[in-house]
C-alpha positions as CSV (number, residue, x, y, z in Angstrom):
1,X,6.2,-6.9,17.8
2,X,6.0,-6.4,21.5
3,X,7.3,-2.8,21.6
4,X,4.4,-1.9,19.1
5,X,1.6,-3.9,21.1
6,X,2.6,-1.9,24.1
7,X,2.3,1.1,22.5
8,X,-1.4,0.2,21.3
9,X,-2.4,-0.9,24.7
10,X,-2.1,2.9,25.6
11,X,-2.8,4.6,22.0
12,X,-5.4,3.9,19.1
13,X,-4.4,3.1,15.8
14,X,-5.4,6.4,14.8
15,X,-3.9,8.4,17.7
16,X,-0.9,7.2,16.6
17,X,-1.2,7.9,13.0
18,X,-1.8,11.7,14.0
19,X,0.9,12.1,16.8
20,X,4.4,12.3,14.7
21,X,6.4,11.7,17.7
22,X,4.6,8.2,18.1
23,X,4.2,7.6,14.5
24,X,7.9,8.0,14.0
25,X,8.8,5.6,16.9
26,X,6.5,3.0,15.1
27,X,8.1,3.6,11.6
28,X,11.4,2.8,13.6
29,X,10.7,-0.3,15.2
30,X,11.4,-2.6,12.4
31,X,14.5,-1.0,11.3
32,X,16.0,-1.5,14.9
33,X,15.3,-5.1,14.8
34,X,15.4,-6.3,11.4
35,X,17.5,-6.6,8.6
36,X,15.5,-4.6,6.2
37,X,16.5,-2.5,3.6
38,X,14.0,0.7,3.7
39,X,11.7,1.8,6.3
40,X,7.8,2.1,5.5
41,X,6.2,5.3,6.6
42,X,3.8,4.4,9.8
43,X,0.3,5.7,8.6
44,X,-2.8,4.4,7.5
45,X,-4.4,4.5,3.6
46,X,-7.4,5.7,4.9
47,X,-6.4,9.0,6.5
48,X,-7.3,11.0,3.3
49,X,-10.9,10.2,4.0
50,X,-11.9,11.9,7.1
51,X,-10.9,15.5,5.8
52,X,-13.3,14.4,2.6
53,X,-16.0,14.5,5.0
54,X,-15.9,10.7,5.3
55,X,-15.5,10.0,9.0
56,X,-14.1,6.3,10.0
57,X,-12.9,4.5,13.1
58,X,-11.1,1.1,13.7
59,X,-13.0,-1.7,15.2
60,X,-11.0,-4.1,17.4
61,X,-11.2,-7.4,15.6
62,X,-13.4,-6.0,12.6
63,X,-11.1,-3.2,10.7
64,X,-12.2,-0.1,9.5
65,X,-15.4,1.1,9.8
66,X,-17.0,4.2,8.0
67,X,-19.6,6.1,10.0
68,X,-21.7,6.6,6.8
69,X,-21.0,4.8,3.6
70,X,-21.3,6.6,0.5
71,X,-24.4,4.6,-1.5
72,X,-25.8,7.4,-3.8
73,X,-24.7,9.7,-6.5
74,X,-25.8,12.6,-4.0
75,X,-23.0,11.2,-1.7
76,X,-20.4,11.0,-4.0
77,X,-20.9,14.4,-4.9
78,X,-21.0,15.7,-1.4
79,X,-17.4,14.6,-0.6
80,X,-14.8,17.5,0.1
81,X,-11.6,18.5,-1.6
82,X,-8.8,19.5,0.6
83,X,-5.0,20.6,1.0
84,X,-3.1,17.6,2.0
85,X,-0.3,19.8,3.3
86,X,-2.8,21.0,5.9
87,X,-4.9,18.6,6.7
88,X,-2.6,15.8,6.9
89,X,0.4,17.9,7.9
90,X,0.9,15.3,11.1
91,X,2.1,12.8,8.1
92,X,4.5,15.5,6.6
93,X,5.8,16.0,10.1
94,X,6.4,12.6,11.0
95,X,8.4,12.1,7.5
96,X,10.9,14.7,8.4
97,X,11.1,13.3,11.9
98,X,11.8,9.6,10.5
99,X,14.1,11.3,8.3
100,X,16.3,12.7,10.9
101,X,16.7,9.5,12.8
102,X,17.3,7.3,10.1
103,X,20.0,9.9,8.8
104,X,20.4,8.2,5.4
105,X,20.7,4.4,7.2
106,X,17.9,3.1,4.8
107,X,15.6,5.1,2.5
108,X,12.0,5.7,3.7
109,X,8.8,4.6,1.6
110,X,5.8,6.7,1.8
111,X,2.3,5.3,0.5
112,X,-1.2,6.3,0.1
113,X,-4.2,4.5,-1.3
114,X,-5.3,4.0,-5.1
115,X,-8.8,5.3,-6.2
116,X,-10.5,2.0,-6.3
117,X,-9.3,1.1,-2.7
118,X,-10.1,4.4,-1.3
119,X,-13.8,4.4,-2.9
120,X,-14.6,0.7,-2.0
121,X,-13.9,1.3,1.9
122,X,-15.7,4.5,1.8
123,X,-18.6,2.9,-0.1
124,X,-19.1,-0.3,1.4
125,X,-18.2,1.0,4.9
126,X,-15.5,-1.5,5.6
127,X,-14.2,-5.0,4.3
128,X,-16.7,-6.6,1.6
129,X,-16.3,-10.0,0.0
130,X,-18.2,-8.9,-3.0
131,X,-17.9,-5.3,-3.3
132,X,-21.7,-5.3,-4.6
133,X,-22.4,-1.6,-3.4
134,X,-19.0,-0.5,-4.9
135,X,-20.0,-2.2,-8.4
136,X,-23.5,-1.4,-8.2
137,X,-22.6,2.3,-8.2
138,X,-19.7,1.7,-10.4
139,X,-22.0,0.0,-13.2
140,X,-25.2,2.2,-12.4
141,X,-23.8,5.6,-12.3
142,X,-20.8,5.8,-14.1
143,X,-20.4,9.3,-14.6
144,X,-20.7,10.1,-11.0
145,X,-17.9,7.3,-10.4
146,X,-15.4,8.7,-12.5
147,X,-16.1,12.1,-11.1
148,X,-15.5,10.4,-7.8
149,X,-12.4,8.6,-8.8
150,X,-10.9,11.8,-10.5
151,X,-11.2,13.8,-7.3
152,X,-9.6,10.8,-5.4
153,X,-6.8,10.7,-8.1
154,X,-6.2,14.5,-7.7
155,X,-6.1,14.2,-3.9
156,X,-3.8,11.0,-3.4
157,X,-1.4,12.6,-6.2
158,X,-1.3,15.6,-4.7
159,X,-0.7,14.0,-1.1
160,X,2.1,11.9,-2.2
161,X,3.8,15.1,-3.9
162,X,3.6,16.3,-0.5
163,X,5.2,13.3,0.9
164,X,8.0,13.4,-1.5
165,X,8.3,16.9,-0.4
166,X,8.5,16.1,3.0
167,X,11.5,13.9,2.1
168,X,10.4,10.2,1.4
169,X,12.6,8.3,-0.8
170,X,10.1,6.3,-2.9
171,X,6.2,6.0,-2.9
172,X,3.8,3.1,-2.9
173,X,0.3,3.3,-4.4
174,X,-1.7,0.4,-2.6
175,X,-4.7,-0.8,-4.5
176,X,-5.5,-3.8,-2.1
177,X,-8.8,-4.5,-3.5
178,X,-8.8,-4.3,-7.1
179,X,-8.1,-7.8,-7.8
180,X,-12.1,-8.4,-7.9
181,X,-12.1,-6.6,-10.9
182,X,-11.5,-7.9,-14.6
183,X,-9.2,-6.5,-17.0
184,X,-12.0,-5.3,-19.1
185,X,-13.7,-3.4,-15.9
186,X,-10.4,-2.2,-14.6
187,X,-9.6,-0.5,-18.2
188,X,-13.1,1.2,-18.1
189,X,-13.3,2.1,-14.3
190,X,-10.0,2.5,-12.7
191,X,-6.7,2.6,-15.2
192,X,-7.3,6.5,-16.3
193,X,-7.2,7.6,-12.1
194,X,-4.8,5.7,-11.2
195,X,-2.6,6.6,-14.1
196,X,-3.6,9.9,-13.3
197,X,-1.5,9.8,-9.8
198,X,1.8,8.2,-11.6
199,X,1.5,11.3,-14.5
200,X,1.5,13.7,-11.3
201,X,4.5,12.1,-9.6
202,X,6.5,11.8,-12.9
203,X,8.1,15.2,-12.7
204,X,9.6,14.4,-9.3
205,X,11.9,11.6,-10.1
206,X,11.2,9.2,-7.4
207,X,11.2,5.4,-7.3
208,X,7.1,4.5,-7.8
209,X,5.8,1.2,-6.5
210,X,2.2,0.0,-7.5
211,X,0.7,-2.7,-5.7
212,X,-2.4,-4.8,-5.5
213,X,-3.7,-8.1,-4.6
214,X,-5.1,-11.0,-6.3
215,X,-4.1,-8.8,-9.4
216,X,-2.7,-12.0,-11.5
217,X,-5.1,-11.4,-14.1
218,X,-5.0,-7.7,-14.4
219,X,-0.9,-7.3,-13.8
220,X,-0.5,-6.1,-17.5
221,X,-3.1,-3.2,-16.9
222,X,-1.2,-2.4,-13.6
223,X,1.8,-1.9,-15.3
224,X,-0.3,0.3,-17.8
225,X,-1.6,2.6,-15.2
226,X,2.1,3.2,-14.2
227,X,4.9,2.5,-11.5
228,X,8.7,1.7,-12.1
229,X,7.6,-1.4,-9.6
230,X,4.7,-3.8,-9.9
231,X,3.8,-5.8,-6.7
232,X,2.8,-9.4,-7.1
233,X,0.9,-11.6,-4.5
234,X,1.8,-15.0,-4.0
235,X,-1.3,-16.6,-6.0
236,X,1.0,-15.9,-9.0
237,X,4.6,-17.3,-9.5
238,X,7.1,-14.8,-9.7
239,X,8.7,-15.4,-12.6
240,X,5.3,-15.6,-14.4
241,X,4.1,-12.4,-13.1
242,X,7.3,-10.6,-14.2
243,X,6.9,-12.0,-17.8
244,X,3.4,-10.4,-17.8
245,X,4.5,-7.3,-16.3
246,X,7.5,-6.8,-18.6
247,X,11.2,-7.2,-17.9
248,X,11.7,-3.5,-18.6
249,X,9.8,-2.8,-15.0
250,X,10.9,-4.2,-11.7
251,X,8.8,-6.3,-9.4
252,X,8.1,-6.6,-6.0
253,X,6.8,-10.0,-3.9
254,X,6.0,-12.3,-3.5
255,X,6.2,-14.8,-0.6
256,X,2.8,-15.7,1.0
257,X,2.8,-14.2,4.5
258,X,1.6,-17.2,6.1
259,X,4.8,-19.0,5.0
260,X,6.0,-17.2,7.9
261,X,4.1,-19.3,10.6
262,X,6.0,-22.5,9.5
263,X,9.0,-23.9,10.8
264,X,11.9,-22.0,9.2
265,X,13.5,-24.9,7.2
266,X,9.8,-24.4,5.2
267,X,10.2,-21.1,5.4
268,X,13.7,-21.0,3.8
269,X,12.7,-23.4,1.1
270,X,9.8,-21.1,0.1
271,X,12.1,-18.2,0.0
272,X,14.7,-20.0,-2.3
273,X,11.8,-20.9,-4.6
274,X,10.8,-17.1,-4.8
275,X,14.6,-16.0,-5.3
276,X,14.9,-18.8,-8.0
277,X,12.4,-17.5,-9.8
278,X,13.5,-14.0,-9.9
279,X,16.5,-15.8,-11.5
280,X,19.0,-13.0,-10.3
281,X,17.6,-10.6,-12.8
282,X,18.3,-6.8,-11.5
283,X,15.1,-5.4,-10.3
284,X,13.7,-7.7,-7.7
285,X,12.2,-6.3,-4.3
286,X,11.9,-9.2,-2.1
287,X,8.8,-8.8,-0.1
288,X,5.8,-10.6,1.3
289,X,3.0,-10.9,-1.3
290,X,0.5,-8.8,1.4
291,X,0.8,-7.7,4.7
292,X,2.0,-9.5,7.9
293,X,-0.3,-11.2,9.8
294,X,-0.3,-10.2,13.5
295,X,0.6,-13.8,14.9
296,X,3.8,-13.9,13.2
297,X,7.0,-14.3,15.2
298,X,9.4,-11.6,14.7
299,X,12.1,-14.2,15.0
300,X,10.7,-15.6,11.6
301,X,10.9,-12.2,10.1
302,X,14.4,-11.4,11.1
303,X,15.3,-15.0,9.9
304,X,14.1,-14.6,6.6
305,X,15.3,-11.1,6.1
306,X,19.0,-12.4,6.9
307,X,18.5,-15.4,4.8
308,X,17.5,-13.1,1.5
309,X,20.7,-11.0,2.1
310,X,22.7,-14.2,2.6
311,X,21.4,-15.7,-0.5
312,X,21.5,-12.8,-2.7
313,X,25.0,-11.1,-1.5
314,X,27.3,-10.7,-4.1
């Protein structure tokens, strides 16, 4: 969006995240221009790393870069606990400001990163294709791995509780990289920790969304870990994904983000396919199967949002 790019010319991504006035403005930008059914808090899932003593920044064209990646048992043991209501106060202040501006127009979704994704960023030092450092620590030092993920789960759970207390209407747990694990490894190394987050959230009664990428082989395990809604990416047809998850849970997805680069007739045909596979069953949140690409025409996003509303209006 041009208004976001204009802000980014003057402020870094982290500066926007840390400044409630700016983060509020960016959160509201898509609400004002696109027929969306919810606002998503503008933040970054890596924000909890810095108060843990894991410093990072964003490198242009490359994404997040960790200053000193965690590579040993001692590194994992040296991370700090913190109180999210203090260290991440700016996020909670943003939530209050956004809700004041929204005035009930649409609900606000808060979010945080799941243990595997946060751990993999901290250990790899950034994006990875193999996750070799992460898996090496996971397989080679399982006790240290589980202690680290327990800490992450406790911090993420408390951070999301703080977001609920500040006023979000729903929360999403992002496990962007967990699709690199098979079902057996997910059960052994991740499921107990992610489940711990959802158990922490359960008493608050807000809807919870559990999202991953490349998770077609572990959708049943994601369901078991928790979430009222399970996200599915575009690699698995929506009807197949929902069957694996179970129809007693809602599903979020799953248009391929690159389809939004296509002509409108192609976009609408792909959208129809997703809606047809949902079969009109209650509990489908139409969404992309992953994040929107920077070169996507805003007009295409606006068009698909209008189209979904037209096709599903009863």
